[in-house]
N, C-alpha and C positions, 0 to 999 in steps of 0.2 A: 108873169106867168098866168099858162090859162087858169081857168074855170075859178074869173076872180071871184063868181057872183058866188063861192064858198064859203057860206062865213060859218067858224066854226069856232066856238070857244074853246082855251087851254084854261085849265085849272093852274094857280097857282098855287105854288109848292112854298114850303118851306124845309130848307140846304135842310138841315137838323137830320132828315128823315132818312137823308143818302147817303150817313156817316161812315157805315160801313162797305158802299161801295166805292166813293168818290173820289178827285183825284185830289190829288192839295189841294184846299184856298191858295189865295195871293199870299195870306198874310200867313202860311205856315211854310212857306218857298224855303226864307235863312236862315232857320232852324234845319232843317233837311237839310240846306244841300251842307252843317257843317258837320250832321249824322251822318253824313254819309264821303268826308276826306276824310275819319279818321275811323272806319270804318275794315275789321285789319280784313273781310274775303274781299273788300273791292278795291281795297291796296293789292294785297295776293295776286287779284285777277289784273289790274293793270299795272305790275311786277312783271305777268305774263307776258302782257301784252308789249310796252317799253322795255324790254329788260335794259339798256343799252345809254336808260338814261335813272340817276341816282331818286329816290324818293321822294329826298328831301325836296331835290328844284321842281321833280314832277308833282309834287303838291301846292309848291307856291307857285307854277301854274296856273292849276288849275282853281285856285284859292282867287287867282289872280283873275283868271278868266267868267268869274264864277260872282265878282265883285261889280257890286249894283244889281243884283239877280232876283230882287225880287217876285219875278211872278215866273206861271209856267210855260207862257210866251216864249219871255225873256229864257227864260232856262232852253229852249228848244232851240232857238235861236246861237244863244252862245254854246251849246253844250252839243246836243242833235245834228243842229245840220252842220257843223265843221266836222261829225264821224260820219255822219251819212255822207256828203259830199269825198269825205279821207276813200269807203268805199267801193263812191262809185266811180272814183278814178282808177285804182287800182285792183277791182273784180269787174267791172265793165265792159262796154263799148260806148258806153251811153245810154241815157233813160230820156224818154222822150213821154209830150204827155197830152194828149190830143183833147182840147175842155170848151170845146163851140159851141156844145150845147145845153150847157147851163150859162151861166151866168157869173162876175165877178162882185155881188154888190151888195145887198143889207141880208140876199136870202139865205137860210144855213140850210144844208141837208146831208141826211144820212149818205154814205158812200154802202154799200155794198156791194161788197165784190168778190171774185172770185179767190182763192187764201193761197200763196205759192208761200209766201214764208214767213216764219213764225215773228220775225221782229220786221222785217226790212218794204213789204207788203203800206203800212201804213206811217212807218218814218219817211220812207221816198216819196209817199203824198205830202207830209204835209209840207217836205224842202218844195216840190211841184206846187202845189200849192200860192205860197208863201210868191215863187218865182211870177206867178201867171196875174198875183196883183191880189187875191181874194186876201179879204182883211184878217183871215185868224185861219191854223192851221183843224185838228181832226183831234176830239178826246176819242178812246179804243177801246175799244170790248176784247179784256182779255182773260181767257182760262185764269182761277186759280191756279190753275196746275201747275203751272207757269214762274209762278211763285215762291220758288222752292230758299232763295236765301233774301233776308234780309235787308241787302244791297238791296235784292231783284225786285225787293219791291216798293220800296224809296222811289228808282229811276225809272220805274213805267208808273207809277204814280207821278212823279215831276214832269212823266213826261203825254202826262193828262190821261192815261190810261183808270175806266171804273172795271169793277171787277166782276167776272163773272162766274159763278160758283158752281162745278162739276161734283160730280158724284150725290147729290144730292135724290132725297125719296121724292114719292109724287106730290104730299104735299106740303114737304119744302120744295121743291123742281118750284109748284105753282107760283107758293111767295116769291121765288124770287125771281121768276119770270116779269111779274108784277112789279118788281119793283125796280126792274130794269128798264119796263118797258118806262115808266112816268120818270124814270132819270132824265129818260134818252129826250123827252121831253122838258124837264124842268129842260136841262142845260143847252134844246136849238132855242126856246125861244124863252128865257130866263138868261142864261148864260147868255146868247148869241153862240150858242157855239156848233160848229159840224163839229160829224161823227162818221166814225168809219169801223165800220164790221163786216165778219165774212157773210157769205150767206148758206154757210153746213159751218156745224160744230167740226174742226179741225181744215186737218186741209183734207181735200181729189187726191187722194196716192198716186193716182193713175190718169189726172188731169180731166177727169169727163165728169166737167165743175155740175152742177145738177142743184139750185136752190130748195135746202130744206121748207118742207109749208110750218115744223113749227119752228122756224125762227119766223118766219110772217104770224104767225099766231102770239108768238109771245111780244115780237113789235105794237103791234094790235089790244096786246090788253090793259094800256094806261092809259087807254084813247077813248071818245062820245063815238058813240053811235052804233054802227054796222063797223065789218069790217072794210070795207069804203073806205067811209070818213076819219076813223082812226086810222087808218095809214097815209092819210093825206098830211095828217099831222107833223108826219116825220121826212115828207120834201127828197124819200127813197130814191139816189139817181144811181142806176144798176154801171160798176166799174168793172174794168176790162182789167187783167195785169197777165201779161203776155212775156216768158222770158222763151231769151233763146237757147238756151243751158241751166237747166236744175242743178243744183252743186248738189245735194241731197237725192238725186234719183236713182242713186247705188243704198242709200239706204233709204227710202221707199222699196225700190226690189227689195230687200232684204226681211224689214214689216212683213211685202204680199207673201215672201215665202216662210218667217218664222206662224204667221195666222195659217196660213193651209195648211205648217204640217200638224200644229196643235194651236186648236181655233179658242181658247180663253188665253194666249199670247199677250201681252199689254205689258207697252217700253217704259220704260224703268224711270225715273229722274233724270237718269244718269243722259239717258235714250235723248232723253227734248233737250237736254244741256248740250249733246255733243248734234244734232239739229241744224241747234243754235247758234251755236257755232262753225258749227260748216257754209248752210245758208248761208250766211253774215260773211265769210273768211274765201268761199269759193267763187271762182268764174260763174258767170251769168251771162256773158256774152251780152248782146244786143236786150235795151228791154224797155217795153211800152204797155204808158195808162193810155186806156180810151174811156172816157166817160159819153152815157149815155143822157138824151135825157131823161131830168125826169118823169119819172114813172104816174104822178101827179094825171099829167099832158093824156093816159089813154085808161084809167084808173075806171071813170069812170062808164065806160065799158063792158067795166066788172058788176055793176051794179046788179043787175036781174039775174046773172046768177044762181040757184039753188046755192045758198049759203053752204053745204056738203061741199062745191066745187067749188065754193071764189075764191078760198086760194091754194087751186089747185092748180085754178086758171090764172092765176096770178105771178105764182113761180114760174110755171113756163114761161110766160110771155116773158119778166126776167131773163129769165137764160137762157131765147132768146135775141134780147137787146148783150146779151154778156157775148154768147158764143158771138152776135157779127161782129162785135171787138173785137176779136181774137189781129193782131198780127202773127201769122205767119210764116219762117224762117223754111229756108232747104230742108233742115233737119228732122222739121213737121213734116213733108212731104217725103223725104227716103225712109225715114221710118215708118211711114205707111204702106207705101213698097215693098221695103223689106219685108212686112211683117205676112202683106201677100203675097210676095212672091213674084211681085209686077212690076214693067217698069211704066203704070199710068201717069206717072204723076211726072215724068220725068224730063220736062219742060221747067220746073220749080229748078231745078235743079243738074247743076253742072257735075259731069263724072269726077274730078277735085274736089268739090263739095261733098259728092257723099262717100267719097276714101278718107277724109276729115272728120265726117261724124263715127264712121263707123270702129276708126281706128282711137274717137271720144269714146264711144262705145264699150270696146275692147277693154280704156283704160279706167274705167267707173266699175267695170266688175273687179277689175284687179283685186282694189281696194272692199272689195266684198271681205268681214271677219267672218265664218262660220261655218261651220261644223256638217257633211258632209250638205252642200251648196248643191242645187238643180242646176247645174247654167243654162240650158238650155232656158229653162222656163227664168229664170233675172232674166238670162238677156227678150225675151217679150215679157216681159211685163216696164223692162226701161224705154222699148221701142214701141210699145202698147201707151206710157209717160206721152211721146211726142208725138203721135199718130192723130190721138184724140181730138187735140181741138183739131185739127183739118175735118173730122171726121162731124162733128159737131157743127164744123160752119159751111160743108159742105149739102151736112142732114137740113139746113134754113132752106135750101131751096128746092125739099123734094116733098 
């Protein structure tokens, strides 16, 4: 990696400091998997997922699959990766991964990505990293608002998730952010794990992907030196996730109208579960992951900026890397032309592709259930989700 002359001393941490947020240790895995198999809510989910299989037979197969699973990485390989493979086969037209800008060696990275799916963004990345012969997968930053049931908390902690607390007051938020930032350094430098984190809190509902400066500030809290030195310790890699189709697009459009009509509207736990289920089991078409070069290659360019500007500049540069990594599909160009009432980008799609996409949008809108739907507004919101990646990529040359 560049800037090898930069020597940064990373503090050595006591793991017990992170007990409230960390994933399970390998020594805890066997006990937790036994508890998961007898969890009533987990078994109800399995009953709904594979109703044709008797519970006794299913539990026997699950126990068989988890034999000798005594590390979180083995749990991912034995349990999670087969699930991800099934989702990819059934609900996508394939997933590709461009990782030429980073090395599958001894370095560990913080993958900072745009956010498309609550569950699959990191799960698919884990699968592609293993296929590309990276030595390990990722630890995952996940909001505690999603840990609705005990079985969900067990599964995500087995799947290397660490917890980000939501809804805190200013003082508690500062303490939580400092703890997470220290934990990430501990994970990368002592545990030798990669990390996945979204570039912002929550998904960009309109696919206008922008890095929140507050996320960068949180990352730098646990480090040494100025913001450049501190962020360098995390080996941040901008990661772009491109979906041909977003199965949650109609849910996002509905949420836009609900918030427009009632600014105090907030999603319920049921809404979160509905988004998780729809995101996993909906059609995604083609999916592409693109890893840019580690930001350590250009961070020094930001060192002389005024302190009040440095996070803004770094966020904007990460945005450019993410936007440059978009893989654009015909539906993206069709959506932009539909919004603008033009045919400016018709060279990127056929008449048949335009017809298919417009039929898709109509089908998605029919799934929206709400009082007094504003159909023109809902359609505009869905089209905007697909158009924004084109707009952002075109703006790189402006």
